[in-house]
MIKOL-750093 format. One line per 10 residues: their letters; for each residue x, y, z negated of C-alpha. Coordinates in steps of 0.5 Angstrom, whole numbers. Each point is the difference from the previous one (the first is absolute). Layout:
<pts>
a) X:Y:Z ~ ...
</pts>
This chain:
<pts>
msdhpllsag) 131:89:-60 ~ -6:-4:3 ~ -2:-2:-7 ~ -2:1:-7 ~ -2:-5:-4 ~ -3:3:-7 ~ 1:-2:-7 ~ -8:2:-2 ~ -5:-5:2 ~ -6:5:-1
nsshygasns) -3:4:5 ~ -5:6:0 ~ -4:-3:6 ~ -7:-1:-3 ~ -2:-7:0 ~ -6:1:5 ~ 5:3:5 ~ 2:-2:6 ~ 6:3:4 ~ -1:-4:6
sdspvlpeyd) -7:-1:4 ~ 0:-8:0 ~ 0:-1:-8 ~ -5:-2:-4 ~ -4:5:-3 ~ 0:-1:-7 ~ -6:2:-5 ~ 2:5:-4 ~ 3:-4:-6 ~ 2:3:-7
eqnrqvvekr) 6:-1:-2 ~ -2:-6:-6 ~ -4:-3:6 ~ 6:-1:5 ~ 4:-2:-6 ~ -5:-6:-1 ~ 1:-2:8 ~ 6:1:-1 ~ 2:-4:-5 ~ -5:-5:3
llrkldlrva) 3:0:6 ~ 8:-2:-2 ~ -3:-4:-5 ~ -2:-4:7 ~ 5:1:4 ~ 6:-2:-6 ~ -4:-7:1 ~ 0:-2:7 ~ 8:5:0 ~ 2:-5:-5
flvlmyimnc) -1:-6:5 ~ 7:3:3 ~ 4:-2:-5 ~ -3:-8:2 ~ 2:2:7 ~ 7:3:-2 ~ 1:-7:-5 ~ 0:-3:6 ~ 4:5:5 ~ 5:-1:-5
mdrtnaaaar) 0:-7:-2 ~ 0:-2:7 ~ 7:4:2 ~ 3:-3:-6 ~ -1:-7:0 ~ 6:-2:4 ~ 4:3:-6 ~ -4:-6:-5 ~ 1:-5:5 ~ 8:1:0
lrgfeedlgm) -1:-3:-7 ~ -2:-7:4 ~ 3:-2:5 ~ -2:6:5 ~ 7:1:3 ~ 3:-7:0 ~ -6:-3:2 ~ 1:5:6 ~ 7:0:2 ~ 0:7:-2
tgnqfntlms) 8:3:-1 ~ 4:6:-2 ~ -4:6:1 ~ -6:-3:3 ~ -5:0:-5 ~ 1:8:-2 ~ -1:-1:7 ~ -6:-3:0 ~ -2:6:-6 ~ 2:6:5
ifyvgylltq) -4:-2:6 ~ -7:1:-3 ~ 2:7:-1 ~ 1:2:7 ~ -6:-2:1 ~ -3:4:-5 ~ 4:6:2 ~ -3:-1:7 ~ -8:0:-1 ~ 1:5:-6
apsnmfldrm) -2:7:3 ~ -4:-3:7 ~ -4:-3:-5 ~ -2:6:-5 ~ -2:3:6 ~ -4:-5:2 ~ -4:0:-6 ~ 0:7:0 ~ -5:0:5 ~ -4:-6:-2
trpslylsnc) -7:0:-3 ~ 1:-7:-3 ~ 7:-1:-4 ~ -2:-5:-3 ~ -1:-5:6 ~ 7:2:2 ~ 4:-1:-6 ~ -5:-7:-2 ~ 1:-3:8 ~ 8:3:0
maiwgaitvf) 0:-4:-8 ~ -4:-7:4 ~ 6:0:4 ~ 6:1:-4 ~ -3:-5:-5 ~ 0:-5:6 ~ 7:2:3 ~ 2:-3:-7 ~ -3:-6:-1 ~ 5:-2:7
igtyhailil) 6:-2:-2 ~ 4:-4:5 ~ 8:0:1 ~ 5:6:-2 ~ 0:3:6 ~ -8:0:0 ~ 0:3:-6 ~ 4:6:3 ~ -6:1:4 ~ -6:-1:-4
rfmlgfveav) 5:5:-5 ~ 1:7:5 ~ -8:-2:3 ~ -3:-1:-9 ~ 4:7:-1 ~ -3:2:6 ~ -7:-1:-3 ~ 1:1:-7 ~ 3:8:3 ~ -8:2:0
ffpgaiflls) -2:-2:-8 ~ 4:5:-5 ~ 1:7:4 ~ -8:-1:3 ~ -3:-2:-7 ~ 4:7:-4 ~ -3:2:7 ~ -6:-1:-1 ~ 1:1:-7 ~ 1:7:1
rwykrnelgl) -6:1:5 ~ -5:-2:-6 ~ 4:3:-7 ~ 2:8:-1 ~ 7:2:-1 ~ 0:-1:-9 ~ -3:-6:1 ~ 4:-5:5 ~ 6:-1:-4 ~ -3:-4:-5
rtallacgas) -4:-4:6 ~ 7:0:4 ~ 3:-3:-6 ~ -6:-5:-1 ~ 1:-2:8 ~ 8:-1:-3 ~ -2:-4:-5 ~ -1:-5:5 ~ 8:-1:1 ~ 2:-1:-7
isnafgalfa) -7:-5:-1 ~ 3:-3:6 ~ 7:-1:-3 ~ -2:-2:-7 ~ -6:-5:1 ~ 2:-2:8 ~ 7:-4:-4 ~ -5:-3:-5 ~ -4:-2:6 ~ 6:-2:4
sgilgsldst) 2:-4:-4 ~ -6:-4:-3 ~ 0:-2:9 ~ 7:-2:-1 ~ 1:-3:-7 ~ -7:-6:3 ~ 0:1:8 ~ 6:-3:1 ~ -2:-5:5 ~ -6:0:0
lgfaawrwlf) -3:-3:7 ~ 7:-1:2 ~ 1:8:1 ~ 6:5:-4 ~ -2:3:-7 ~ 2:7:4 ~ -5:-2:6 ~ -6:-1:-5 ~ 2:7:-2 ~ 0:3:7
liegtltivv) -7:-3:1 ~ -3:1:-7 ~ 2:6:2 ~ -2:3:6 ~ -7:-4:-1 ~ -2:3:-7 ~ 1:7:5 ~ -4:-2:6 ~ -5:-1:-5 ~ 1:7:-4
avsaiwilpd) -1:3:7 ~ -6:-2:2 ~ -2:2:-7 ~ 2:7:1 ~ -4:1:7 ~ -7:2:-5 ~ 4:3:-6 ~ 5:4:2 ~ -3:7:1 ~ 1:4:7
fpsspsvwll) 1:8:0 ~ -5:5:-3 ~ -3:2:7 ~ -1:-6:2 ~ -7:-4:-1 ~ 0:-4:-6 ~ -5:-4:-4 ~ 3:-1:-7 ~ -1:9:-1 ~ -5:3:-1
pdeqalakrr) -2:7:4 ~ 2:4:-5 ~ 6:-4:-2 ~ 3:0:8 ~ -2:9:1 ~ 5:0:-7 ~ 4:-4:3 ~ 1:4:7 ~ 0:6:-4 ~ 6:-2:-5
meeevavane) 4:-1:6 ~ -2:6:4 ~ 1:4:-7 ~ 7:-3:0 ~ 1:2:7 ~ -2:7:-1 ~ 4:2:-7 ~ 6:-4:4 ~ 0:6:4 ~ -3:5:-3
hkdapvegws) 4:7:4 ~ 3:-5:6 ~ -1:-2:6 ~ -6:-5:2 ~ 2:-8:-1 ~ 3:-3:7 ~ -3:-6:0 ~ 1:-6:5 ~ 5:-3:4 ~ 4:7:-2
glvdaladwr) -1:-3:-6 ~ 6:-4:2 ~ 5:5:4 ~ -2:6:-7 ~ 3:-7:-5 ~ 7:-1:5 ~ 1:8:0 ~ 0:0:-7 ~ 7:0:-4 ~ -4:-2:-7
vwwlgaalll) -2:-6:4 ~ 7:-2:1 ~ 3:3:-6 ~ -5:-5:-4 ~ 0:-6:4 ~ 9:0:0 ~ -2:1:-8 ~ -5:-6:0 ~ 6:-4:5 ~ 4:0:-6
measlsfyif) -4:-1:-5 ~ -3:-6:4 ~ 8:-3:1 ~ 1:0:-8 ~ -7:-3:-1 ~ 1:-7:4 ~ 3:-3:-5 ~ -8:-2:-2 ~ 1:-5:7 ~ 4:-4:-3
fptlsatmgy) -2:0:-7 ~ -1:-7:-2 ~ 9:0:3 ~ 1:4:-5 ~ -4:-4:-4 ~ 2:-6:0 ~ 8:3:0 ~ -2:-2:-7 ~ 0:-7:0 ~ -6:-3:0
nstitlllca) -4:-4:4 ~ -5:2:6 ~ -6:-1:-5 ~ 3:5:-6 ~ 4:5:5 ~ -7:1:3 ~ -4:2:-7 ~ 6:4:-3 ~ -2:4:7 ~ -7:2:-4
ppwilgtatl) 2:4:-6 ~ 3:5:4 ~ -5:2:6 ~ -5:0:-7 ~ 3:5:-3 ~ 2:4:6 ~ -8:0:2 ~ -1:2:-8 ~ 5:7:1 ~ -4:1:7
flvarhsdat) -5:1:-2 ~ 2:5:-5 ~ 4:4:4 ~ -4:0:5 ~ -5:3:-5 ~ 4:5:-4 ~ 2:3:8 ~ -7:1:2 ~ -1:4:-7 ~ 7:4:0
gdrfwhiasp) -1:2:8 ~ 8:-2:0 ~ 3:-4:5 ~ 7:-1:0 ~ 2:-2:-7 ~ -5:-5:0 ~ 3:-3:7 ~ 8:1:-3 ~ -1:-3:-8 ~ -3:-7:3
lfvaivgfmi) 7:1:5 ~ 4:1:-6 ~ -2:-6:-3 ~ 1:-4:5 ~ 6:2:1 ~ 2:-1:-8 ~ -2:-8:2 ~ 5:-1:6 ~ 6:4:-5 ~ -2:-6:-5
atstmnaavr) -1:-5:6 ~ 7:1:3 ~ 2:0:-7 ~ 0:-6:-3 ~ -2:-8:2 ~ -3:-1:-7 ~ -7:-3:2 ~ -5:4:-5 ~ 4:7:2 ~ -1:-2:7
ylslffmaqa) -8:-2:-1 ~ -1:7:-5 ~ 3:3:7 ~ -5:-1:4 ~ -5:3:-4 ~ 3:7:1 ~ 1:-2:8 ~ -8:-2:0 ~ -1:7:-2 ~ 4:3:7
pvahivsltw) -7:-1:4 ~ -4:5:-5 ~ 4:5:4 ~ -3:-2:7 ~ -6:0:-2 ~ -1:7:-3 ~ 6:1:6 ~ -7:-1:5 ~ -4:4:-4 ~ 4:6:1
vmntfsqsqs) 0:-1:7 ~ -8:0:0 ~ 0:7:-4 ~ 6:4:5 ~ -4:-2:6 ~ -7:0:-3 ~ -4:6:6 ~ 0:-3:6 ~ -3:-8:1 ~ 3:-2:5
kraaaialin) 8:3:-3 ~ -2:-3:-6 ~ 0:-7:4 ~ 6:1:4 ~ 4:3:-6 ~ -1:-8:-4 ~ 0:-4:5 ~ 7:3:3 ~ 2:1:-7 ~ -2:-8:-2
amsslgyigs) 3:-1:6 ~ 7:3:0 ~ 1:-2:-8 ~ -1:-8:2 ~ 7:1:5 ~ 2:0:-6 ~ -1:-8:-1 ~ 2:-2:6 ~ 7:2:-2 ~ -1:-1:-7
syfwpsrwgp) -2:-7:1 ~ 7:-2:1 ~ 3:4:-6 ~ -2:-6:-4 ~ 6:-6:4 ~ 0:-7:-3 ~ 7:1:0 ~ 0:7:-6 ~ -4:-6:-5 ~ -1:0:-5
syansflici) 1:5:-3 ~ -2:5:6 ~ 5:6:-2 ~ 1:2:7 ~ -8:0:1 ~ -1:4:-7 ~ 6:6:2 ~ -4:0:7 ~ -7:2:-5 ~ 3:5:-4
ltstmsiaml) 3:5:6 ~ -7:-2:3 ~ -3:3:-5 ~ 3:5:-2 ~ 1:2:7 ~ -8:0:0 ~ -2:4:-6 ~ 6:6:3 ~ -4:1:6 ~ -7:-1:-4
wvfrghlsrc) 3:6:-4 ~ 2:5:5 ~ -7:-1:3 ~ -3:1:-7 ~ 5:8:1 ~ -4:0:6 ~ -7:0:-2 ~ 2:3:-6 ~ 3:7:4 ~ -8:-1:5
nraaeaeeqa) -3:1:-7 ~ 4:6:-1 ~ -2:2:6 ~ -7:0:1 ~ -1:3:-8 ~ 4:5:3 ~ -5:1:5 ~ -6:-1:-4 ~ 2:5:-5 ~ 1:5:7
lgllkgfryl) -7:-1:2 ~ -3:0:-6 ~ -3:-8:0 ~ -3:-3:-6 ~ 2:-6:2 ~ 7:-4:-2 ~ 2:-5:5 ~ 5:-4:0 ~ 4:-7:2 ~ 1:-5:-4
l) 7:-1:-3
</pts>
């Protein structure tokens, strides 16, 4: 096996040592001074990375606003019939699937990822503004997915180029909170627009929704040019020289620890070939595909909320509390996962909770009970975020392979949304019992695949321990389970 990510984030290299001739020559800091510089570096970095959360909020709002618009005449005004709305939701993920891997490989070779991500964001904001006939929207939704696909895997990769393995879980969770915040407050935002701007200047309320959200996206994108960080090796005006040197050293230490007693990491475009040849990429991709299929309910969350029989304004307001709870749970689970070094049970547990929610929703049409089930379902995205952290930990030793693996696995998981958009046809409503049963099945299959993967990593750990004992090594390094 060519890869061996490690449980320990420590290393035996002195801070002033260098593994590369072109690495910065660092002063001989003692450990206390290094901790002061590192704390200052992380504080500055966290403030800038926090802007990624706002970008992700807009990313999720722009892809899901059609679900809110559906409650105020979107389908009727555009003459949609049958499964045309489901096709509209599905086509987004076709474009989303095609772009992720080549985009991340391109991003890995750039020096200014801030420009790349912000420009792509401005483009998808402009696409959101232009809404016409059904077929025009179909084309625009495909293009929207094509451009939006750049952001999330790119943002995840950007985080992995700044943070150490034991720091990634919480930061990834913070980024992912953008989705939950978008689902919660995006619904409140849509409720205000749809309830107050109908027929203003002769436009339907749902057209105002697309116009306002698209314009806000462009404003955020322009701001991101000056706020987002680039890579540690890129020139920076917001870091002091010792901070930038330490930022680069931290990543060199991570790679050095991950590759101790291993061959040199493969870089360049060959990282994509290496990722494609690694069966673990395909296994995790398939497991996350099933997981994403079970998460398809969140695309139709306003529709599920509407089955309780309230008007569109109340329906959208009711969407917020489940996602607020989901956001709080995400913080706690991600932090605990980092602290314990466990990944599998922090993935499986939220999925088990969601399965309970699916079962409750299948068994009754009582409004109060079905609303309770939405709170259980909203825990499922927590599993997806911890899964992404697990992916970054598993493929942490080569930057190029990591970029390719993140993008390929995220792209494969997107296939789950393409098909699962048809899990929720109107004819299965208002109970959507068949839809929930499919979600139970896909969740269970995903948990089973991840359990098998955990067993594989456990065997690798035992083999590594035996090798270390035979060689008389002082350090034990393990895969995160």
